[in-house]
ZAGULO-390100 format. One record per residue (C-alpha): residue number from 1; residue in three letters; y, x, z. Coordinates in Angstrom, 1 decimal, decimal comma. Layout:
BEGIN
+-----+-----+--------+--------+--------+
!   k !   r !     yy !     xx !     zz !
+-----+-----+--------+--------+--------+
! NUM ! ala !      Y !      X !      Z !
...
+-----+-----+--------+--------+--------+
//
This chain:
BEGIN
+-----+-----+--------+--------+--------+
!   k !   r !     yy !     xx !     zz !
+-----+-----+--------+--------+--------+
!   1 ! met !  -70,4 !   -3,3 !    2,9 !
!   2 ! lys !  -69,6 !    0,1 !    4,3 !
!   3 ! ser !  -72,4 !    2,6 !    4,2 !
!   4 ! arg !  -73,2 !    4,8 !    7,2 !
!   5 ! arg !  -75,3 !    7,9 !    7,4 !
!   6 ! pro !  -77,0 !    9,0 !   10,5 !
!   7 ! ala !  -74,4 !   10,0 !   13,1 !
!   8 ! arg !  -74,0 !   13,7 !   13,9 !
!   9 ! ser !  -71,3 !   15,0 !   16,1 !
!  10 ! leu !  -69,0 !   17,9 !   15,6 !
!  11 ! ser !  -70,9 !   20,9 !   17,0 !
!  12 ! lys !  -69,5 !   24,1 !   18,4 !
!  13 ! lys !  -72,6 !   26,0 !   17,1 !
!  14 ! ser !  -72,1 !   24,7 !   13,6 !
!  15 ! ile !  -68,3 !   25,5 !   13,6 !
!  16 ! gln !  -69,0 !   29,0 !   14,7 !
!  17 ! lys !  -71,7 !   29,5 !   12,1 !
!  18 ! ile !  -69,5 !   28,2 !    9,3 !
!  19 ! ser !  -66,4 !   30,2 !   10,3 !
!  20 ! gly !  -68,4 !   33,3 !   11,1 !
!  21 ! arg !  -66,5 !   33,7 !   14,4 !
!  22 ! ser !  -67,1 !   32,7 !   18,0 !
!  23 ! phe !  -64,9 !   30,6 !   20,3 !
!  24 ! thr !  -63,2 !   32,4 !   23,2 !
!  25 ! glu !  -63,4 !   30,5 !   26,4 !
!  26 ! gly !  -60,8 !   30,1 !   29,2 !
!  27 ! asn !  -57,5 !   29,9 !   27,4 !
!  28 ! glu !  -54,3 !   28,2 !   28,2 !
!  29 ! val !  -52,6 !   26,4 !   25,3 !
!  30 ! thr !  -49,2 !   24,7 !   25,0 !
!  31 ! leu !  -48,1 !   22,7 !   22,0 !
!  32 ! val !  -44,6 !   22,9 !   20,8 !
!  33 ! trp !  -43,4 !   20,5 !   18,2 !
!  34 ! arg !  -39,7 !   20,0 !   18,7 !
!  35 ! asp !  -37,5 !   22,4 !   16,7 !
!  36 ! arg !  -35,2 !   23,7 !   19,4 !
!  37 ! glu !  -38,0 !   23,7 !   22,0 !
!  38 ! ser !  -40,1 !   25,9 !   19,7 !
!  39 ! phe !  -37,4 !   28,5 !   19,1 !
!  40 ! gln !  -36,2 !   28,6 !   22,6 !
!  41 ! gly !  -39,8 !   29,3 !   23,7 !
!  42 ! ile !  -40,1 !   32,1 !   21,0 !
!  43 ! phe !  -36,8 !   33,7 !   22,0 !
!  44 ! asn !  -37,6 !   33,6 !   25,7 !
!  45 ! ala !  -41,0 !   35,1 !   25,2 !
!  46 ! val !  -39,7 !   38,0 !   23,1 !
!  47 ! arg !  -37,0 !   38,7 !   25,7 !
!  48 ! glu !  -39,6 !   38,9 !   28,5 !
!  49 ! ala !  -41,8 !   41,5 !   26,7 !
!  50 ! gln !  -42,5 !   44,6 !   28,7 !
!  51 ! glu !  -44,8 !   46,6 !   26,5 !
!  52 ! phe !  -44,9 !   45,6 !   22,9 !
!  53 ! ile !  -44,0 !   42,8 !   20,4 !
!  54 ! cys !  -45,7 !   41,9 !   17,2 !
!  55 ! leu !  -44,2 !   39,5 !   14,7 !
!  56 ! gln !  -45,7 !   38,3 !   11,4 !
!  57 ! phe !  -43,9 !   35,7 !    9,3 !
!  58 ! tyr !  -43,9 !   34,5 !    5,7 !
!  59 ! ile !  -40,1 !   33,8 !    5,7 !
!  60 ! tyr !  -37,7 !   35,7 !    7,8 !
!  61 ! arg !  -34,1 !   35,0 !    6,7 !
!  62 ! asp !  -30,9 !   36,9 !    7,7 !
!  63 ! asp !  -29,2 !   33,6 !    8,7 !
!  64 ! glu !  -28,0 !   32,8 !   12,3 !
!  65 ! thr !  -31,6 !   32,2 !   13,5 !
!  66 ! gly !  -32,9 !   35,3 !   12,0 !
!  67 ! lys !  -30,0 !   37,4 !   13,3 !
!  68 ! glu !  -30,3 !   36,0 !   16,8 !
!  69 ! leu !  -34,0 !   37,0 !   16,9 !
!  70 ! ser !  -33,3 !   40,4 !   15,3 !
!  71 ! asp !  -30,6 !   41,1 !   18,0 !
!  72 ! ile !  -33,2 !   40,5 !   20,6 !
!  73 ! leu !  -35,7 !   42,7 !   18,8 !
!  74 ! lys !  -33,1 !   45,5 !   18,5 !
!  75 ! asp !  -32,4 !   45,3 !   22,3 !
!  76 ! lys !  -36,1 !   45,5 !   23,1 !
!  77 ! ala !  -36,6 !   48,5 !   20,8 !
!  78 ! arg !  -33,7 !   50,3 !   22,5 !
!  79 ! glu !  -35,3 !   49,6 !   25,9 !
!  80 ! gly !  -38,4 !   51,5 !   24,7 !
!  81 ! ile !  -40,6 !   48,4 !   23,9 !
!  82 ! ala !  -42,7 !   49,0 !   20,8 !
!  83 ! val !  -41,7 !   46,4 !   18,2 !
!  84 ! tyr !  -43,8 !   45,7 !   15,0 !
!  85 ! val !  -42,7 !   43,3 !   12,3 !
!  86 ! ile !  -44,5 !   42,2 !    9,1 !
!  87 ! tyr !  -42,8 !   40,0 !    6,6 !
!  88 ! asp !  -44,1 !   38,6 !    3,3 !
!  89 ! his !  -42,4 !   40,2 !    0,3 !
!  90 ! phe !  -42,2 !   37,0 !   -1,7 !
!  91 ! gly !  -41,3 !   34,7 !    1,1 !
!  92 ! ser !  -38,5 !   36,9 !    2,4 !
!  93 ! phe !  -37,4 !   38,1 !   -1,1 !
!  94 ! phe !  -33,7 !   37,2 !   -0,6 !
!  95 ! thr !  -33,4 !   38,9 !    2,8 !
!  96 ! pro !  -31,3 !   42,0 !    2,0 !
!  97 ! arg !  -32,6 !   45,5 !    2,6 !
!  98 ! ser !  -29,6 !   46,2 !    4,9 !
!  99 ! phe !  -31,0 !   43,6 !    7,3 !
! 100 ! trp !  -34,3 !   45,4 !    7,6 !
! 101 ! gln !  -32,6 !   48,8 !    7,7 !
! 102 ! glu !  -30,6 !   47,8 !   10,7 !
! 103 ! leu !  -33,8 !   46,8 !   12,5 !
! 104 ! lys !  -35,4 !   50,1 !   11,5 !
! 105 ! asp !  -32,3 !   52,1 !   12,7 !
! 106 ! ser !  -32,8 !   50,4 !   16,1 !
! 107 ! gly !  -36,4 !   51,6 !   16,4 !
! 108 ! val !  -38,2 !   48,5 !   15,1 !
! 109 ! gln !  -41,2 !   49,3 !   12,9 !
! 110 ! ile !  -41,4 !   47,1 !    9,7 !
! 111 ! arg !  -43,8 !   46,6 !    6,9 !
! 112 ! ala !  -43,7 !   44,2 !    3,9 !
! 113 ! ser !  -47,0 !   42,5 !    3,1 !
! 114 ! arg !  -48,2 !   41,6 !   -0,4 !
! 115 ! pro !  -45,4 !   43,6 !   -2,2 !
! 116 ! phe !  -44,9 !   43,2 !   -6,0 !
! 117 ! arg !  -46,5 !   46,0 !   -8,0 !
! 118 ! trp !  -45,9 !   46,5 !  -11,7 !
! 119 ! thr !  -49,5 !   47,7 !  -12,1 !
! 120 ! met !  -50,8 !   44,4 !  -10,7 !
! 121 ! pro !  -48,2 !   41,8 !  -11,4 !
! 122 ! phe !  -50,6 !   38,8 !  -11,2 !
! 123 ! his !  -51,5 !   39,7 !   -7,6 !
! 124 ! tyr !  -48,0 !   38,5 !   -6,6 !
! 125 ! val !  -49,4 !   35,0 !   -6,4 !
! 126 ! his !  -51,2 !   36,0 !   -3,3 !
! 127 ! arg !  -48,9 !   35,7 !   -0,3 !
! 128 ! asp !  -49,1 !   36,4 !    3,4 !
! 129 ! his !  -48,4 !   32,9 !    4,8 !
! 130 ! arg !  -49,3 !   33,6 !    8,4 !
! 131 ! lys !  -46,9 !   33,0 !   11,4 !
! 132 ! leu !  -47,9 !   35,0 !   14,4 !
! 133 ! ile !  -46,2 !   36,5 !   17,5 !
! 134 ! ile !  -47,9 !   38,6 !   20,1 !
! 135 ! ile !  -46,2 !   39,5 !   23,4 !
! 136 ! asp !  -47,7 !   42,3 !   25,5 !
! 137 ! gly !  -51,3 !   41,4 !   24,4 !
! 138 ! thr !  -51,1 !   38,5 !   26,9 !
! 139 ! arg !  -49,3 !   35,7 !   25,1 !
! 140 ! ala !  -49,3 !   34,6 !   21,5 !
! 141 ! phe !  -47,6 !   32,0 !   19,3 !
! 142 ! thr !  -48,8 !   30,6 !   15,9 !
! 143 ! gly !  -48,1 !   27,6 !   13,8 !
! 144 ! gly !  -46,3 !   26,4 !   10,7 !
! 145 ! leu !  -42,6 !   27,4 !   11,2 !
! 146 ! asn !  -40,7 !   30,3 !    9,8 !
! 147 ! ile !  -37,7 !   32,3 !   11,1 !
! 148 ! ala !  -34,9 !   30,4 !    9,4 !
! 149 ! asn !  -32,1 !   27,9 !   10,2 !
! 150 ! glu !  -33,8 !   24,9 !    8,6 !
! 151 ! tyr !  -36,8 !   25,1 !   10,9 !
! 152 ! arg !  -34,6 !   25,3 !   14,0 !
! 153 ! gly !  -32,0 !   22,7 !   12,9 !
! 154 ! tyr !  -29,1 !   25,2 !   13,3 !
! 155 ! his !  -25,7 !   24,5 !   11,8 !
! 156 ! arg !  -22,4 !   26,2 !   12,6 !
! 157 ! leu !  -20,4 !   23,0 !   13,1 !
! 158 ! lys !  -22,8 !   20,5 !   14,5 !
! 159 ! lys !  -26,3 !   20,1 !   15,8 !
! 160 ! arg !  -28,9 !   19,1 !   13,2 !
! 161 ! thr !  -32,5 !   18,2 !   13,4 !
! 162 ! gly !  -34,8 !   20,9 !   12,2 !
! 163 ! trp !  -37,8 !   20,4 !   10,0 !
! 164 ! arg !  -40,7 !   18,7 !   11,7 !
! 165 ! asp !  -43,2 !   21,5 !   12,5 !
! 166 ! thr !  -45,9 !   22,2 !   15,1 !
! 167 ! gly !  -46,7 !   25,5 !   16,9 !
! 168 ! ile !  -48,8 !   26,6 !   19,8 !
! 169 ! phe !  -48,4 !   29,1 !   22,6 !
! 170 ! leu !  -51,7 !   30,7 !   23,8 !
! 171 ! glu !  -52,6 !   32,8 !   26,8 !
! 172 ! gly !  -56,1 !   34,1 !   27,6 !
! 173 ! pro !  -58,8 !   36,0 !   25,8 !
! 174 ! ile !  -57,8 !   34,5 !   22,4 !
! 175 ! val !  -54,7 !   36,7 !   22,5 !
! 176 ! thr !  -56,8 !   39,8 !   22,2 !
! 177 ! arg !  -58,5 !   38,4 !   19,1 !
! 178 ! leu !  -55,1 !   37,5 !   17,6 !
! 179 ! thr !  -53,7 !   41,0 !   18,4 !
! 180 ! asp !  -56,7 !   42,4 !   16,5 !
! 181 ! glu !  -55,8 !   40,2 !   13,5 !
! 182 ! phe !  -52,3 !   41,6 !   13,5 !
! 183 ! arg !  -53,6 !   45,1 !   13,8 !
! 184 ! lys !  -55,7 !   44,7 !   10,7 !
! 185 ! ser !  -52,7 !   43,4 !    8,7 !
! 186 ! trp !  -50,5 !   46,3 !   10,0 !
! 187 ! glu !  -53,0 !   48,9 !    9,0 !
! 188 ! ile !  -53,6 !   47,3 !    5,5 !
! 189 ! trp !  -49,9 !   47,5 !    4,8 !
! 190 ! lys !  -49,9 !   51,2 !    5,8 !
! 191 ! gly !  -48,2 !   50,8 !    9,2 !
! 192 ! ser !  -48,4 !   53,8 !   11,6 !
! 193 ! pro !  -51,4 !   53,7 !   14,0 !
! 194 ! phe !  -51,3 !   50,6 !   16,1 !
! 195 ! glu !  -52,2 !   51,5 !   19,6 !
! 196 ! pro !  -51,4 !   48,7 !   22,1 !
! 197 ! leu !  -54,3 !   46,5 !   22,8 !
! 198 ! arg !  -55,6 !   45,1 !   26,1 !
! 199 ! glu !  -58,4 !   42,8 !   27,1 !
! 200 ! thr !  -57,1 !   39,5 !   28,5 !
! 201 ! thr !  -59,2 !   37,8 !   31,2 !
! 202 ! ala !  -60,4 !   34,2 !   30,8 !
! 203 ! arg !  -58,9 !   31,3 !   32,9 !
! 204 ! asp !  -61,3 !   29,4 !   35,1 !
! 205 ! ala !  -60,2 !   26,0 !   33,6 !
! 206 ! gly !  -59,1 !   27,1 !   30,2 !
! 207 ! leu !  -59,9 !   25,8 !   26,7 !
! 208 ! pro !  -62,2 !   27,2 !   23,9 !
! 209 ! val !  -60,1 !   28,5 !   21,0 !
! 210 ! leu !  -61,4 !   29,7 !   17,6 !
! 211 ! pro !  -59,3 !   32,1 !   15,4 !
! 212 ! ile !  -59,4 !   30,9 !   11,8 !
! 213 ! phe !  -57,7 !   33,6 !    9,8 !
! 214 ! ser !  -58,2 !   34,0 !    6,0 !
! 215 ! ser !  -57,2 !   37,0 !    3,9 !
! 216 ! ser !  -60,0 !   37,5 !    1,4 !
! 217 ! ala !  -62,0 !   35,3 !   -1,0 !
! 218 ! arg !  -64,8 !   35,2 !    1,5 !
! 219 ! ser !  -62,7 !   34,2 !    4,4 !
! 220 ! arg !  -60,9 !   31,6 !    2,3 !
! 221 ! arg !  -64,2 !   30,1 !    1,3 !
! 222 ! lys !  -65,2 !   29,9 !    5,0 !
! 223 ! leu !  -61,9 !   28,1 !    5,7 !
! 224 ! arg !  -62,7 !   25,5 !    3,0 !
! 225 ! arg !  -66,2 !   25,1 !    4,2 !
! 226 ! leu !  -65,0 !   24,5 !    7,7 !
! 227 ! leu !  -62,5 !   21,8 !    6,5 !
! 228 ! tyr !  -65,3 !   20,1 !    4,5 !
! 229 ! tyr !  -67,7 !   20,3 !    7,4 !
! 230 ! ser !  -65,1 !   18,7 !    9,7 !
! 231 ! ile !  -64,4 !   15,9 !    7,3 !
! 232 ! asn !  -68,0 !   15,3 !    6,5 !
! 233 ! thr !  -69,1 !   15,3 !   10,2 !
! 234 ! ala !  -66,3 !   13,1 !   11,7 !
! 235 ! gln !  -67,6 !    9,7 !   12,7 !
! 236 ! glu !  -64,5 !    8,0 !   14,1 !
! 237 ! ser !  -61,2 !    9,4 !   12,9 !
! 238 ! ile !  -59,6 !   12,0 !   10,6 !
! 239 ! tyr !  -55,9 !   12,5 !   11,1 !
! 240 ! leu !  -54,4 !   15,1 !    8,7 !
! 241 ! thr !  -50,8 !   16,3 !    8,6 !
! 242 ! thr !  -49,7 !   18,7 !    5,9 !
! 243 ! ala !  -46,5 !   19,8 !    4,2 !
! 244 ! tyr !  -48,1 !   20,3 !    0,8 !
! 245 ! phe !  -50,9 !   18,1 !   -0,2 !
! 246 ! ile !  -52,6 !   18,9 !   -3,5 !
! 247 ! pro !  -56,3 !   18,1 !   -2,8 !
! 248 ! ser !  -59,2 !   19,4 !   -4,8 !
! 249 ! arg !  -61,6 !   16,9 !   -6,4 !
! 250 ! arg !  -64,1 !   17,7 !   -3,8 !
! 251 ! met !  -61,7 !   17,0 !   -0,9 !
! 252 ! val !  -60,8 !   13,7 !   -2,5 !
! 253 ! gln !  -64,5 !   12,8 !   -2,8 !
! 254 ! ile !  -65,4 !   13,7 !    0,8 !
! 255 ! leu !  -62,3 !   11,8 !    2,2 !
! 256 ! glu !  -63,5 !    8,7 !    0,2 !
! 257 ! ala !  -67,0 !    9,2 !    1,6 !
! 258 ! ala !  -65,6 !    9,3 !    5,1 !
! 259 ! val !  -63,9 !    6,0 !    4,7 !
! 260 ! ser !  -67,1 !    4,5 !    3,2 !
! 261 ! arg !  -69,0 !    5,4 !    6,4 !
! 262 ! gly !  -66,4 !    3,7 !    8,6 !
! 263 ! val !  -64,1 !    6,6 !    9,5 !
! 264 ! asp !  -60,4 !    5,9 !   10,1 !
! 265 ! val !  -58,7 !    8,3 !    7,7 !
! 266 ! lys !  -54,9 !    8,8 !    7,8 !
! 267 ! leu !  -52,7 !   11,2 !    6,0 !
! 268 ! leu !  -49,2 !   12,1 !    7,2 !
! 269 ! leu !  -47,2 !   13,7 !    4,3 !
! 270 ! pro !  -43,6 !   14,5 !    3,6 !
! 271 ! gly !  -41,3 !   11,7 !    2,5 !
! 272 ! val !  -39,0 !   14,4 !    1,0 !
! 273 ! ser !  -40,0 !   18,0 !    0,2 !
! 274 ! asp !  -38,4 !   21,4 !   -0,4 !
! 275 ! val !  -40,9 !   22,0 !   -3,3 !
! 276 ! ser !  -40,6 !   19,2 !   -5,8 !
! 277 ! ala !  -43,4 !   20,3 !   -8,0 !
! 278 ! ala !  -45,9 !   20,3 !   -5,2 !
! 279 ! tyr !  -44,5 !   17,0 !   -3,9 !
! 280 ! tyr !  -45,1 !   15,2 !   -7,2 !
! 281 ! ala !  -48,5 !   16,9 !   -7,9 !
! 282 ! gly !  -49,9 !   15,6 !   -4,6 !
! 283 ! arg !  -48,6 !   12,1 !   -5,2 !
! 284 ! ala !  -50,7 !   11,9 !   -8,4 !
! 285 ! phe !  -53,7 !   11,3 !   -6,1 !
! 286 ! phe !  -52,2 !    8,5 !   -4,1 !
! 287 ! ser !  -53,5 !    5,6 !   -6,2 !
! 288 ! arg !  -57,1 !    6,8 !   -5,9 !
! 289 ! leu !  -56,9 !    7,5 !   -2,2 !
! 290 ! leu !  -55,2 !    4,2 !   -1,4 !
! 291 ! arg !  -57,9 !    2,3 !   -3,4 !
! 292 ! ala !  -60,5 !    4,0 !   -1,3 !
! 293 ! gly !  -58,9 !    2,7 !    1,9 !
! 294 ! ile !  -57,3 !    6,0 !    3,0 !
! 295 ! glu !  -54,0 !    5,3 !    4,8 !
! 296 ! ile !  -51,0 !    7,4 !    3,6 !
! 297 ! his !  -47,8 !    7,7 !    5,6 !
! 298 ! thr !  -44,7 !    9,6 !    4,6 !
! 299 ! phe !  -42,4 !   11,1 !    7,2 !
! 300 ! ser !  -38,8 !   10,0 !    7,2 !
! 301 ! gly !  -35,5 !   11,6 !    8,0 !
! 302 ! val !  -36,3 !   15,3 !    7,8 !
! 303 ! ile !  -38,8 !   17,5 !    5,9 !
! 304 ! leu !  -42,3 !   17,5 !    7,4 !
! 305 ! his !  -43,6 !   21,1 !    7,5 !
! 306 ! ala !  -46,4 !   20,8 !   10,1 !
! 307 ! lys !  -50,1 !   21,7 !    9,2 !
! 308 ! thr !  -52,5 !   20,1 !   11,7 !
! 309 ! ser !  -55,9 !   18,3 !   11,6 !
! 310 ! val !  -57,6 !   16,2 !   14,3 !
! 311 ! phe !  -61,2 !   15,1 !   13,9 !
! 312 ! asp !  -62,7 !   12,4 !   16,3 !
! 313 ! ser !  -59,9 !   13,3 !   18,8 !
! 314 ! val !  -61,9 !   16,3 !   19,9 !
! 315 ! trp !  -61,7 !   19,1 !   17,2 !
! 316 ! ser !  -58,1 !   20,2 !   16,3 !
! 317 ! ile !  -56,8 !   22,8 !   13,9 !
! 318 ! ile !  -53,2 !   24,1 !   14,0 !
! 319 ! gly !  -51,6 !   26,8 !   11,9 !
! 320 ! ser !  -50,1 !   27,8 !    8,6 !
! 321 ! ala !  -52,6 !   26,5 !    6,0 !
! 322 ! asn !  -51,7 !   23,5 !    3,9 !
! 323 ! leu !  -54,1 !   21,3 !    2,0 !
! 324 ! asp !  -53,3 !   22,7 !   -1,4 !
! 325 ! phe !  -54,7 !   25,3 !   -3,9 !
! 326 ! gln !  -52,3 !   28,0 !   -2,8 !
! 327 ! ser !  -53,3 !   27,9 !    0,9 !
! 328 ! leu !  -57,0 !   27,4 !    0,4 !
! 329 ! arg !  -57,6 !   29,9 !   -2,4 !
! 330 ! arg !  -54,8 !   32,4 !   -2,6 !
! 331 ! asn !  -52,8 !   32,9 !    0,6 !
! 332 ! asp !  -53,5 !   34,9 !    3,7 !
! 333 ! glu !  -53,4 !   32,1 !    6,4 !
! 334 ! gly !  -53,6 !   32,0 !   10,2 !
! 335 ! asn !  -54,9 !   29,0 !   12,2 !
! 336 ! val !  -56,6 !   28,3 !   15,5 !
! 337 ! gly !  -59,1 !   25,6 !   16,3 !
! 338 ! ile !  -59,5 !   24,0 !   19,7 !
! 339 ! leu !  -62,6 !   22,0 !   20,6 !
! 340 ! asp !  -61,6 !   19,8 !   23,5 !
! 341 ! lys !  -61,2 !   16,1 !   24,1 !
! 342 ! gly !  -58,1 !   16,3 !   26,3 !
! 343 ! phe !  -56,3 !   18,5 !   23,8 !
! 344 ! gly !  -57,5 !   16,4 !   20,9 !
! 345 ! glu !  -56,0 !   13,3 !   22,6 !
! 346 ! gln !  -52,7 !   15,1 !   22,9 !
! 347 ! met !  -52,8 !   15,9 !   19,2 !
! 348 ! lys !  -53,6 !   12,3 !   18,4 !
! 349 ! glu !  -50,7 !   11,1 !   20,5 !
! 350 ! ile !  -48,3 !   13,4 !   18,7 !
! 351 ! phe !  -49,7 !   12,2 !   15,3 !
! 352 ! phe !  -49,1 !    8,6 !   16,2 !
! 353 ! his !  -45,6 !    9,4 !   17,5 !
! 354 ! asp !  -44,9 !   10,8 !   14,0 !
! 355 ! leu !  -46,3 !    7,7 !   12,4 !
! 356 ! gly !  -43,6 !    5,8 !   14,2 !
! 357 ! arg !  -41,1 !    7,8 !   12,2 !
! 358 ! ser !  -42,9 !    7,3 !    8,9 !
! 359 ! glu !  -43,4 !    4,7 !    6,2 !
! 360 ! lys !  -46,8 !    3,4 !    5,4 !
! 361 ! ile !  -47,5 !    3,3 !    1,6 !
! 362 ! thr !  -49,4 !    0,2 !    0,4 !
! 363 ! leu !  -51,3 !    0,1 !   -2,9 !
! 364 ! ala !  -49,3 !   -3,0 !   -4,0 !
! 365 ! glu !  -46,0 !   -1,3 !   -3,4 !
! 366 ! trp !  -47,2 !    2,0 !   -4,9 !
! 367 ! lys !  -48,0 !    0,4 !   -8,2 !
! 368 ! lys !  -44,4 !   -0,7 !   -8,5 !
! 369 ! arg !  -42,9 !    2,8 !   -8,4 !
! 370 ! pro !  -40,6 !    3,7 !  -11,3 !
! 371 ! leu !  -42,1 !    5,0 !  -14,5 !
! 372 ! his !  -40,2 !    8,3 !  -14,3 !
! 373 ! gln !  -42,0 !    9,1 !  -11,0 !
! 374 ! lys !  -45,4 !    8,4 !  -12,6 !
! 375 ! phe !  -44,5 !   10,8 !  -15,4 !
! 376 ! met !  -43,4 !   13,5 !  -12,9 !
! 377 ! glu !  -46,7 !   13,1 !  -11,0 !
! 378 ! his !  -48,9 !   13,4 !  -14,0 !
! 379 ! phe !  -46,9 !   16,3 !  -15,4 !
! 380 ! phe !  -47,0 !   18,5 !  -12,3 !
! 381 ! ala !  -50,6 !   17,6 !  -11,6 !
! 382 ! leu !  -51,4 !   19,6 !  -14,7 !
! 383 ! phe !  -50,3 !   22,7 !  -12,8 !
! 384 ! arg !  -51,9 !   21,9 !   -9,5 !
! 385 ! arg !  -53,8 !   25,2 !   -9,5 !
! 386 ! arg !  -50,5 !   27,1 !   -9,8 !
! 387 ! leu !  -48,8 !   25,3 !   -6,8 !
+-----+-----+--------+--------+--------+
//
């Protein structure tokens, strides 16, 4: 028999207390989750900028996608638009200096976050994993994708499907909060004084949005507490999508507890991955999760790179943070939370659309996997705190 504890619903007050931040009301939000649709929206938004542009990305390559965006940024800078770019030093390690220099020569201001320092070599494990665009202080984009061909599905000779990712465009007061987050990063990495900032008015029928950014041990702890609270408080459903799934023991335990009280818990994970070590380390937990009654689905066809959570079809989190040690304890991450039934239903609909392109793993079939896979899982699980 499944045990149930006294029901308590997800509370805006509790979410704000745990996160240490308040919701901003009256925002317009638009989900984008098709590769070409996402990039077309980004390119169009940047072209329409009239005052300033802020970009912050973990990976910014000098491939066709990166060059197309850089050409737009150069044109805007020549028009007199203030353009600020932050890229992560590790994530964009192979992007040549000449690429950044060309942008600088056009008037684009550029800073590298989390650079390698010989005096503190072990700090290089901390990375700026955020993805953020601000246009004129009135429109913002955040999510899981990076600026590179694989996310867009670009290929010289034929169209390809990009990695499956999710992003969100926002308009309203939340943009002021996100601009302030960018300003903090810019100043930390010794950018010149960041001046443009305007207050954005609320929409009459907009949604409540919570910025969930983490760049310190304290803020990462709040992010983990918020995730645990969301899982522990859900009474109907928990739908988690993540590119890299290496759960802590505590997360496994509270997911098991959620099932025991009757919650429908489903995980959507990659069927193939660009990081084999993380892929196998996460699969080391599948047997225990399946025995507990947690459904595991693996995405087919292309690499799944989205990072979204939906709790009781009312509380949604979208952004850059994966459910692994690196994201929850080391990286600088950027997410937004939306507490709204209508938006939650939209997130649920997309989740189940993805399940239609996925394979459900059963415990019986999982037990039959080859011995070499079991070895890889147990081997890489030994290094789960390094992935």
